[in-house]
LUMNU-746597 format. One record per atom (N, C-alpha, C): atom name; y, z, x. Coordinates in nm, 3 decimals, always signed. Layout:
<recs>
+------+---------+---------+---------+
| atom |      py |      pz |      px |
+------+---------+---------+---------+
|   CA |       Y |       Z |       X |
...
+------+---------+---------+---------+
</recs>
This chain:
<recs>
+------+---------+---------+---------+
| atom |      py |      pz |      px |
+------+---------+---------+---------+
|    N | -15.384 |  -9.896 |  -5.788 |
|   CA | -15.562 |  -9.918 |  -5.786 |
|    C | -15.608 |  -9.847 |  -5.928 |
|    N | -15.683 |  -9.862 |  -5.975 |
|   CA | -15.735 |  -9.777 |  -6.057 |
|    C | -15.793 |  -9.672 |  -6.008 |
|    N | -15.798 |  -9.509 |  -6.047 |
|   CA | -15.863 |  -9.426 |  -6.036 |
|    C | -16.004 |  -9.428 |  -6.087 |
|    N | -16.088 |  -9.362 |  -6.043 |
|   CA | -16.222 |  -9.335 |  -6.050 |
|    C | -16.245 |  -9.282 |  -6.216 |
|    N | -16.161 |  -9.204 |  -6.261 |
|   CA | -16.141 |  -9.140 |  -6.391 |
|    C | -16.078 |  -9.263 |  -6.519 |
|    N | -16.020 |  -9.346 |  -6.459 |
|   CA | -15.958 |  -9.424 |  -6.548 |
|    C | -16.053 |  -9.557 |  -6.572 |
|    N | -16.123 |  -9.597 |  -6.430 |
|   CA | -16.247 |  -9.656 |  -6.459 |
|    C | -16.357 |  -9.633 |  -6.571 |
|    N | -16.360 |  -9.499 |  -6.547 |
|   CA | -16.473 |  -9.426 |  -6.616 |
|    C | -16.443 |  -9.445 |  -6.763 |
|    N | -16.307 |  -9.427 |  -6.782 |
|   CA | -16.270 |  -9.424 |  -6.939 |
|    C | -16.258 |  -9.548 |  -7.005 |
|    N | -16.233 |  -9.659 |  -6.927 |
|   CA | -16.237 |  -9.794 |  -6.999 |
|    C | -16.413 |  -9.816 |  -6.992 |
|    N | -16.499 |  -9.800 |  -6.908 |
|   CA | -16.629 |  -9.806 |  -6.914 |
|    C | -16.708 |  -9.713 |  -7.009 |
|    N | -16.653 |  -9.636 |  -7.046 |
|   CA | -16.707 |  -9.547 |  -7.133 |
|    C | -16.670 |  -9.616 |  -7.285 |
|    N | -16.561 |  -9.681 |  -7.288 |
|   CA | -16.510 |  -9.734 |  -7.433 |
|    C | -16.566 |  -9.880 |  -7.451 |
|    N | -16.580 |  -9.959 |  -7.321 |
|   CA | -16.658 | -10.077 |  -7.331 |
|    C | -16.813 | -10.047 |  -7.399 |
|    N | -16.873 |  -9.953 |  -7.334 |
|   CA | -17.013 |  -9.903 |  -7.365 |
|    C | -17.050 |  -9.857 |  -7.496 |
|    N | -16.893 |  -9.802 |  -7.563 |
|   CA | -16.902 |  -9.712 |  -7.676 |
|    C | -16.962 |  -9.601 |  -7.687 |
|    N | -16.949 |  -9.515 |  -7.558 |
|   CA | -16.975 |  -9.380 |  -7.545 |
|    C | -16.883 |  -9.280 |  -7.590 |
|    N | -16.921 |  -9.274 |  -7.747 |
|   CA | -16.793 |  -9.149 |  -7.775 |
|    C | -16.777 |  -9.027 |  -7.711 |
|    N | -16.902 |  -8.979 |  -7.695 |
|   CA | -16.885 |  -8.836 |  -7.618 |
|    C | -16.815 |  -8.847 |  -7.490 |
|    N | -16.843 |  -8.941 |  -7.395 |
|   CA | -16.815 |  -8.947 |  -7.288 |
|    C | -16.610 |  -8.980 |  -7.279 |
|    N | -16.612 |  -9.045 |  -7.379 |
|   CA | -16.452 |  -9.081 |  -7.399 |
|    C | -16.397 |  -8.925 |  -7.434 |
|    N | -16.448 |  -8.858 |  -7.518 |
|   CA | -16.386 |  -8.744 |  -7.544 |
|    C | -16.372 |  -8.665 |  -7.425 |
|    N | -16.469 |  -8.659 |  -7.332 |
|   CA | -16.512 |  -8.586 |  -7.215 |
|    C | -16.405 |  -8.610 |  -7.128 |
|    N | -16.383 |  -8.739 |  -7.098 |
|   CA | -16.282 |  -8.784 |  -7.006 |
|    C | -16.159 |  -8.752 |  -7.041 |
|    N | -16.102 |  -8.782 |  -7.157 |
|   CA | -15.964 |  -8.757 |  -7.234 |
|    C | -15.933 |  -8.607 |  -7.198 |
|    N | -16.025 |  -8.525 |  -7.253 |
|   CA | -16.027 |  -8.412 |  -7.254 |
|    C | -15.993 |  -8.310 |  -7.100 |
|    N | -16.075 |  -8.372 |  -7.018 |
|   CA | -16.045 |  -8.342 |  -6.853 |
|    C | -15.938 |  -8.345 |  -6.813 |
|    N | -15.892 |  -8.514 |  -6.864 |
|   CA | -15.768 |  -8.552 |  -6.779 |
|    C | -15.642 |  -8.445 |  -6.852 |
|    N | -15.636 |  -8.431 |  -6.939 |
|   CA | -15.560 |  -8.358 |  -7.031 |
|    C | -15.542 |  -8.199 |  -6.985 |
|    N | -15.666 |  -8.169 |  -6.948 |
|   CA | -15.667 |  -8.034 |  -6.890 |
|    C | -15.656 |  -8.028 |  -6.750 |
|    N | -15.681 |  -8.108 |  -6.684 |
|   CA | -15.571 |  -8.096 |  -6.544 |
|    C | -15.440 |  -8.175 |  -6.533 |
|    N | -15.415 |  -8.225 |  -6.642 |
|   CA | -15.266 |  -8.260 |  -6.672 |
|    C | -15.243 |  -8.376 |  -6.556 |
|    N | -15.357 |  -8.456 |  -6.587 |
|   CA | -15.359 |  -8.600 |  -6.532 |
|    C | -15.298 |  -8.704 |  -6.614 |
|    N | -15.303 |  -8.682 |  -6.740 |
|   CA | -15.227 |  -8.748 |  -6.822 |
|    C | -15.088 |  -8.725 |  -6.853 |
|    N | -14.995 |  -8.793 |  -6.815 |
|   CA | -14.835 |  -8.734 |  -6.872 |
|    C | -14.819 |  -8.864 |  -6.953 |
|    N | -14.877 |  -8.972 |  -6.924 |
|   CA | -14.815 |  -9.078 |  -6.970 |
|    C | -14.914 |  -9.172 |  -7.018 |
|    N | -14.978 |  -9.224 |  -7.129 |
|   CA | -15.078 |  -9.314 |  -7.158 |
|    C | -15.068 |  -9.424 |  -7.143 |
|    N | -14.925 |  -9.456 |  -7.145 |
|   CA | -14.873 |  -9.618 |  -7.126 |
|    C | -14.904 |  -9.667 |  -6.977 |
|    N | -14.936 |  -9.576 |  -6.888 |
|   CA | -14.975 |  -9.615 |  -6.778 |
|    C | -15.095 |  -9.634 |  -6.721 |
|    N | -15.198 |  -9.597 |  -6.800 |
|   CA | -15.341 |  -9.599 |  -6.779 |
|    C | -15.389 |  -9.717 |  -6.866 |
|    N | -15.382 |  -9.834 |  -6.752 |
|   CA | -15.405 |  -9.967 |  -6.818 |
|    C | -15.540 | -10.004 |  -6.745 |
|    N | -15.596 | -10.106 |  -6.804 |
|   CA | -15.693 | -10.198 |  -6.733 |
|    C | -15.644 | -10.303 |  -6.634 |
|    N | -15.690 | -10.278 |  -6.513 |
|   CA | -15.591 | -10.359 |  -6.424 |
|    C | -15.584 | -10.512 |  -6.448 |
|    N | -15.675 | -10.587 |  -6.505 |
|   CA | -15.671 | -10.741 |  -6.518 |
|    C | -15.590 | -10.791 |  -6.630 |
|    N | -15.612 | -10.731 |  -6.738 |
|   CA | -15.537 | -10.765 |  -6.892 |
|    C | -15.432 | -10.659 |  -6.900 |
|    N | -15.426 | -10.561 |  -6.858 |
|   CA | -15.336 | -10.470 |  -6.874 |
|    C | -15.336 | -10.429 |  -7.024 |
|    N | -15.468 | -10.420 |  -7.064 |
|   CA | -15.491 | -10.342 |  -7.186 |
|    C | -15.488 | -10.196 |  -7.184 |
|    N | -15.454 | -10.135 |  -7.273 |
|   CA | -15.443 |  -9.995 |  -7.311 |
|    C | -15.559 |  -9.936 |  -7.335 |
|    N | -15.592 |  -9.824 |  -7.366 |
|   CA | -15.700 |  -9.758 |  -7.417 |
|    C | -15.730 |  -9.814 |  -7.579 |
|    N | -15.626 |  -9.803 |  -7.653 |
|   CA | -15.638 |  -9.867 |  -7.770 |
|    C | -15.657 | -10.012 |  -7.783 |
|    N | -15.622 | -10.133 |  -7.710 |
|   CA | -15.656 | -10.253 |  -7.694 |
|    C | -15.808 | -10.257 |  -7.706 |
|    N | -15.853 | -10.143 |  -7.567 |
|   CA | -16.001 | -10.142 |  -7.525 |
|    C | -16.067 | -10.140 |  -7.626 |
|    N | -16.043 | -10.004 |  -7.747 |
|   CA | -16.109 |  -9.956 |  -7.839 |
|    C | -16.103 | -10.073 |  -7.934 |
|    N | -16.016 | -10.132 |  -7.979 |
|   CA | -16.023 | -10.226 |  -8.080 |
|    C | -16.092 | -10.358 |  -8.050 |
|    N | -16.118 | -10.408 |  -7.938 |
|   CA | -16.193 | -10.522 |  -7.866 |
|    C | -16.348 | -10.481 |  -7.902 |
|    N | -16.383 | -10.346 |  -7.850 |
|   CA | -16.528 | -10.312 |  -7.896 |
|    C | -16.576 | -10.283 |  -8.014 |
|    N | -16.425 | -10.259 |  -8.140 |
|   CA | -16.487 | -10.273 |  -8.250 |
|    C | -16.562 | -10.129 |  -8.293 |
|    N | -16.508 | -10.008 |  -8.210 |
|   CA | -16.592 |  -9.877 |  -8.218 |
|    C | -16.491 |  -9.828 |  -8.308 |
|    N | -16.518 |  -9.776 |  -8.421 |
|   CA | -16.401 |  -9.713 |  -8.528 |
|    C | -16.393 |  -9.576 |  -8.465 |
|    N | -16.492 |  -9.474 |  -8.448 |
|   CA | -16.470 |  -9.355 |  -8.412 |
|    C | -16.415 |  -9.330 |  -8.281 |
|    N | -16.408 |  -9.456 |  -8.181 |
|   CA | -16.350 |  -9.442 |  -8.030 |
|    C | -16.209 |  -9.441 |  -8.084 |
|    N | -16.183 |  -9.550 |  -8.167 |
|   CA | -16.044 |  -9.584 |  -8.211 |
|    C | -15.968 |  -9.499 |  -8.267 |
|    N | -16.013 |  -9.433 |  -8.366 |
|   CA | -15.948 |  -9.307 |  -8.444 |
|    C | -15.915 |  -9.185 |  -8.358 |
|    N | -16.023 |  -9.124 |  -8.251 |
|   CA | -16.031 |  -9.044 |  -8.160 |
|    C | -15.898 |  -9.058 |  -8.060 |
|    N | -15.885 |  -9.193 |  -8.028 |
|   CA | -15.776 |  -9.240 |  -7.910 |
|    C | -15.649 |  -9.252 |  -8.009 |
|    N | -15.656 |  -9.287 |  -8.099 |
|   CA | -15.513 |  -9.285 |  -8.180 |
|    C | -15.472 |  -9.140 |  -8.208 |
|    N | -15.562 |  -9.034 |  -8.232 |
|   CA | -15.516 |  -8.910 |  -8.241 |
|    C | -15.492 |  -8.828 |  -8.127 |
|    N | -15.548 |  -8.866 |  -8.005 |
|   CA | -15.501 |  -8.849 |  -7.877 |
|    C | -15.404 |  -8.893 |  -7.783 |
|    N | -15.411 |  -9.042 |  -7.784 |
|   CA | -15.331 |  -9.117 |  -7.707 |
|    C | -15.236 |  -9.217 |  -7.774 |
|    N | -15.196 |  -9.189 |  -7.891 |
|   CA | -15.106 |  -9.265 |  -7.954 |
|    C | -14.994 |  -9.322 |  -7.903 |
|    N | -14.974 |  -9.253 |  -7.782 |
|   CA | -14.820 |  -9.313 |  -7.741 |
|    C | -14.819 |  -9.473 |  -7.690 |
|    N | -14.929 |  -9.547 |  -7.685 |
|   CA | -14.950 |  -9.683 |  -7.646 |
|    C | -14.996 |  -9.760 |  -7.757 |
|    N | -14.937 |  -9.716 |  -7.900 |
|   CA | -14.962 |  -9.789 |  -8.000 |
|    C | -14.905 |  -9.919 |  -7.988 |
|    N | -14.771 |  -9.920 |  -7.943 |
|   CA | -14.677 | -10.032 |  -7.946 |
|    C | -14.674 | -10.123 |  -7.791 |
|    N | -14.769 | -10.087 |  -7.701 |
|   CA | -14.784 | -10.137 |  -7.587 |
|    C | -14.848 | -10.264 |  -7.588 |
|    N | -14.778 | -10.367 |  -7.501 |
|   CA | -14.817 | -10.513 |  -7.508 |
|    C | -14.912 | -10.496 |  -7.353 |
|    N | -15.025 | -10.602 |  -7.406 |
|   CA | -15.124 | -10.619 |  -7.288 |
|    C | -15.050 | -10.754 |  -7.188 |
|    N | -15.138 | -10.820 |  -7.114 |
|   CA | -15.068 | -10.895 |  -7.007 |
|    C | -15.030 | -11.083 |  -7.106 |
|    N | -15.110 | -11.066 |  -7.231 |
|   CA | -15.092 | -11.160 |  -7.336 |
|    C | -14.990 | -11.106 |  -7.454 |
|    N | -14.907 | -11.035 |  -7.419 |
|   CA | -14.813 | -10.990 |  -7.499 |
|    C | -14.862 | -10.939 |  -7.636 |
|    N | -14.983 | -10.912 |  -7.637 |
|   CA | -15.028 | -10.885 |  -7.761 |
|    C | -15.058 | -10.669 |  -7.767 |
|    N | -15.025 | -10.671 |  -7.876 |
|   CA | -15.030 | -10.512 |  -7.912 |
|    C | -15.164 | -10.488 |  -7.973 |
|    N | -15.204 | -10.391 |  -7.983 |
|   CA | -15.338 | -10.344 |  -8.047 |
|    C | -15.359 | -10.417 |  -8.202 |
|    N | -15.221 | -10.396 |  -8.274 |
|   CA | -15.239 | -10.471 |  -8.397 |
|    C | -15.272 | -10.626 |  -8.399 |
|    N | -15.216 | -10.673 |  -8.279 |
|   CA | -15.265 | -10.827 |  -8.280 |
|    C | -15.395 | -10.851 |  -8.281 |
|    N | -15.438 | -10.760 |  -8.160 |
|   CA | -15.601 | -10.777 |  -8.150 |
|    C | -15.693 | -10.753 |  -8.237 |
|    N | -15.643 | -10.634 |  -8.309 |
|   CA | -15.722 | -10.614 |  -8.449 |
|    C | -15.702 | -10.719 |  -8.534 |
|    N | -15.586 | -10.814 |  -8.553 |
|   CA | -15.601 | -10.910 |  -8.673 |
|    C | -15.651 | -11.033 |  -8.606 |
|    N | -15.659 | -11.059 |  -8.495 |
|   CA | -15.698 | -11.182 |  -8.436 |
|    C | -15.894 | -11.154 |  -8.496 |
|    N | -15.922 | -11.065 |  -8.447 |
|   CA | -16.086 | -11.018 |  -8.450 |
|    C | -16.100 | -11.019 |  -8.595 |
|    N | -16.027 | -10.994 |  -8.660 |
|   CA | -16.050 | -10.981 |  -8.846 |
|    C | -16.130 | -10.853 |  -8.847 |
|    N | -16.090 | -10.716 |  -8.781 |
|   CA | -16.086 | -10.612 |  -8.780 |
|    C | -16.054 | -10.522 |  -8.885 |
|    N | -16.089 | -10.533 |  -8.997 |
|   CA | -15.983 | -10.405 |  -9.135 |
|    C | -15.991 | -10.307 |  -9.080 |
|    N | -16.079 | -10.192 |  -9.042 |
|   CA | -16.060 | -10.066 |  -9.004 |
|    C | -15.975 | -10.041 |  -8.900 |
|    N | -15.950 | -10.140 |  -8.811 |
|   CA | -15.879 | -10.098 |  -8.718 |
|    C | -15.749 | -10.132 |  -8.729 |
|    N | -15.716 | -10.264 |  -8.829 |
|   CA | -15.572 | -10.299 |  -8.850 |
|    C | -15.547 | -10.160 |  -8.975 |
|    N | -15.604 | -10.113 |  -9.042 |
|   CA | -15.598 |  -9.998 |  -9.168 |
|    C | -15.546 |  -9.909 |  -9.063 |
|    N | -15.616 |  -9.857 |  -8.940 |
|   CA | -15.603 |  -9.738 |  -8.868 |
|    C | -15.455 |  -9.745 |  -8.799 |
|    N | -15.444 |  -9.861 |  -8.740 |
|   CA | -15.332 |  -9.898 |  -8.678 |
|    C | -15.200 |  -9.856 |  -8.740 |
|    N | -15.202 |  -9.929 |  -8.863 |
|   CA | -15.084 |  -9.948 |  -8.973 |
|    C | -15.047 |  -9.793 |  -9.032 |
|    N | -15.162 |  -9.710 |  -9.028 |
|   CA | -15.152 |  -9.578 |  -9.071 |
|    C | -15.092 |  -9.499 |  -8.965 |
|    N | -15.120 |  -9.537 |  -8.850 |
|   CA | -15.052 |  -9.504 |  -8.737 |
|    C | -14.926 |  -9.525 |  -8.701 |
|    N | -14.870 |  -9.627 |  -8.757 |
|   CA | -14.727 |  -9.638 |  -8.740 |
|    C | -14.730 |  -9.765 |  -8.669 |
|    N | -14.804 |  -9.872 |  -8.669 |
|   CA | -14.785 |  -9.990 |  -8.571 |
|    C | -14.699 | -10.055 |  -8.660 |
|    N | -14.602 | -10.161 |  -8.551 |
|   CA | -14.506 | -10.244 |  -8.616 |
|    C | -14.544 | -10.329 |  -8.669 |
|    N | -14.512 | -10.346 |  -8.801 |
|   CA | -14.640 | -10.467 |  -8.873 |
|    C | -14.553 | -10.608 |  -8.853 |
|    N | -14.469 | -10.607 |  -8.785 |
|   CA | -14.376 | -10.767 |  -8.762 |
|    C | -14.365 | -10.762 |  -8.640 |
|    N | -14.461 | -10.699 |  -8.552 |
|   CA | -14.403 | -10.705 |  -8.388 |
|    C | -14.446 | -10.861 |  -8.354 |
|    N | -14.380 | -10.935 |  -8.244 |
|   CA | -14.410 | -11.087 |  -8.227 |
|    C | -14.485 | -11.040 |  -8.095 |
|    N | -14.590 | -11.137 |  -8.082 |
|   CA | -14.673 | -11.148 |  -7.933 |
|    C | -14.578 | -11.259 |  -7.842 |
|    N | -14.637 | -11.277 |  -7.709 |
|   CA | -14.593 | -11.376 |  -7.647 |
|    C | -14.493 | -11.506 |  -7.684 |
|    N | -14.587 | -11.534 |  -7.784 |
|   CA | -14.575 | -11.670 |  -7.827 |
|    C | -14.500 | -11.663 |  -7.962 |
|    N | -14.446 | -11.559 |  -8.013 |
|   CA | -14.344 | -11.523 |  -8.130 |
|    C | -14.461 | -11.500 |  -8.255 |
|    N | -14.572 | -11.504 |  -8.214 |
|   CA | -14.667 | -11.464 |  -8.387 |
|    C | -14.656 | -11.345 |  -8.410 |
|    N | -14.654 | -11.305 |  -8.532 |
|   CA | -14.678 | -11.166 |  -8.581 |
|    C | -14.809 | -11.168 |  -8.634 |
|    N | -14.868 | -11.030 |  -8.630 |
|   CA | -14.989 | -11.017 |  -8.677 |
|    C | -15.067 | -11.086 |  -8.803 |
|    N | -14.938 | -11.108 |  -8.899 |
|   CA | -14.953 | -11.162 |  -9.072 |
|    C | -14.986 | -11.314 |  -8.996 |
|    N | -14.890 | -11.365 |  -8.909 |
|   CA | -14.939 | -11.525 |  -8.877 |
|    C | -15.030 | -11.525 |  -8.823 |
|    N | -15.111 | -11.440 |  -8.764 |
|   CA | -15.237 | -11.474 |  -8.677 |
|    C | -15.327 | -11.433 |  -8.755 |
|    N | -15.311 | -11.339 |  -8.874 |
|   CA | -15.413 | -11.305 |  -8.980 |
|    C | -15.397 | -11.436 |  -9.079 |
|    N | -15.307 | -11.508 |  -9.063 |
|   CA | -15.333 | -11.622 |  -9.209 |
|    C | -15.424 | -11.753 |  -9.151 |
|    N | -15.393 | -11.761 |  -9.018 |
|   CA | -15.457 | -11.833 |  -8.942 |
|    C | -15.647 | -11.835 |  -8.902 |
|    N | -15.675 | -11.709 |  -8.944 |
|   CA | -15.832 | -11.662 |  -8.921 |
|    C | -15.903 | -11.735 |  -9.044 |
|    N | -16.021 | -11.765 |  -8.983 |
|   CA | -16.122 | -11.833 |  -9.109 |
|    C | -16.205 | -11.702 |  -9.150 |
|    N | -16.229 | -11.613 |  -9.073 |
|   CA | -16.308 | -11.480 |  -9.116 |
|    C | -16.296 | -11.458 |  -9.262 |
|    N | -16.436 | -11.410 |  -9.310 |
|   CA | -16.414 | -11.329 |  -9.441 |
|    C | -16.303 | -11.219 |  -9.460 |
|    N | -16.267 | -11.151 |  -9.385 |
|   CA | -16.197 | -11.025 |  -9.404 |
|    C | -16.053 | -11.062 |  -9.380 |
|    N | -16.001 | -11.188 |  -9.332 |
|   CA | -15.900 | -11.251 |  -9.296 |
|    C | -15.798 | -11.239 |  -9.415 |
|    N | -15.825 | -11.257 |  -9.539 |
|   CA | -15.746 | -11.251 |  -9.679 |
|    C | -15.708 | -11.132 |  -9.677 |
|    N | -15.818 | -11.032 |  -9.691 |
|   CA | -15.782 | -10.885 |  -9.687 |
|    C | -15.689 | -10.835 |  -9.597 |
|    N | -15.692 | -10.839 |  -9.469 |
|   CA | -15.599 | -10.840 |  -9.396 |
|    C | -15.443 | -10.874 |  -9.398 |
|    N | -15.449 | -11.016 |  -9.458 |
|   CA | -15.309 | -11.031 |  -9.499 |
|    C | -15.280 | -10.956 |  -9.576 |
|    N | -15.318 | -10.930 |  -9.688 |
|   CA | -15.283 | -10.831 |  -9.813 |
|    C | -15.248 | -10.703 |  -9.745 |
|    N | -15.338 | -10.648 |  -9.653 |
|   CA | -15.285 | -10.516 |  -9.587 |
|    C | -15.151 | -10.515 |  -9.513 |
|    N | -15.134 | -10.647 |  -9.468 |
|   CA | -15.012 | -10.644 |  -9.386 |
|    C | -14.910 | -10.685 |  -9.455 |
|    N | -14.920 | -10.752 |  -9.584 |
|   CA | -14.787 | -10.774 |  -9.643 |
|    C | -14.794 | -10.651 |  -9.737 |
|    N | -14.857 | -10.561 |  -9.764 |
|   CA | -14.869 | -10.429 |  -9.831 |
|    C | -14.806 | -10.330 |  -9.782 |
|    N | -14.812 | -10.355 |  -9.639 |
|   CA | -14.748 | -10.266 |  -9.538 |
|    C | -14.596 | -10.337 |  -9.466 |
|    N | -14.568 | -10.418 |  -9.567 |
|   CA | -14.410 | -10.474 |  -9.503 |
|    C | -14.396 | -10.569 |  -9.448 |
|    N | -14.518 | -10.640 |  -9.415 |
|   CA | -14.466 | -10.759 |  -9.326 |
|    C | -14.392 | -10.858 |  -9.373 |
|    N | -14.314 | -10.930 |  -9.288 |
|   CA | -14.246 | -11.048 |  -9.361 |
|    C | -14.316 | -11.164 |  -9.389 |
|    N | -14.327 | -11.209 |  -9.498 |
|   CA | -14.402 | -11.338 |  -9.541 |
|    C | -14.349 | -11.432 |  -9.515 |
|    N | -14.191 | -11.443 |  -9.488 |
|   CA | -14.125 | -11.535 |  -9.446 |
|    C | -14.076 | -11.581 |  -9.332 |
|    N | -14.150 | -11.483 |  -9.239 |
|   CA | -14.122 | -11.517 |  -9.109 |
|    C | -14.209 | -11.649 |  -9.057 |
|    N | -14.130 | -11.708 |  -8.945 |
|   CA | -14.180 | -11.835 |  -8.913 |
|    C | -14.170 | -11.833 |  -8.761 |
|    N | -14.244 | -11.915 |  -8.708 |
|   CA | -14.279 | -11.896 |  -8.528 |
|    C | -14.180 | -12.010 |  -8.493 |
|    N | -14.084 | -11.985 |  -8.439 |
|   CA | -13.959 | -12.068 |  -8.381 |
|    C | -13.998 | -12.140 |  -8.244 |
|    N | -14.115 | -12.088 |  -8.177 |
|   CA | -14.141 | -12.188 |  -8.069 |
|    C | -14.240 | -12.303 |  -8.136 |
|    N | -14.232 | -12.432 |  -8.057 |
|   CA | -14.357 | -12.522 |  -8.123 |
|    C | -14.467 | -12.498 |  -7.968 |
+------+---------+---------+---------+
</recs>
């Protein structure tokens, strides 16, 4: 069951309240309530705080959480998508750039064996081509293919 502070943190992210996010993170750390950010999950989707920040497309919140809660950078949610997958699907260039700079694995497969590059190449958004280039420049395997039909 989610704690009150956990619910408050995800709510602050969802409503894009950076000051509240900072206050909750600092209070939890001060009280030693956060020992493992990987265990702080949204109950239904199993999203981490990074997934949540990517989904709401709030750049300052994502940057702050990457600086303070980066241990969940490679954690998958209930759809086996990592924060980089979510940012790629949403064609959120700033988030993709931040996640790659933080060390996100560029060729991590999702549940259906889709890498961020595969997901980006299937997008029709204006920024999809830029994201494909960013991923390739970060070492994504352009020859990778989905072996699941």
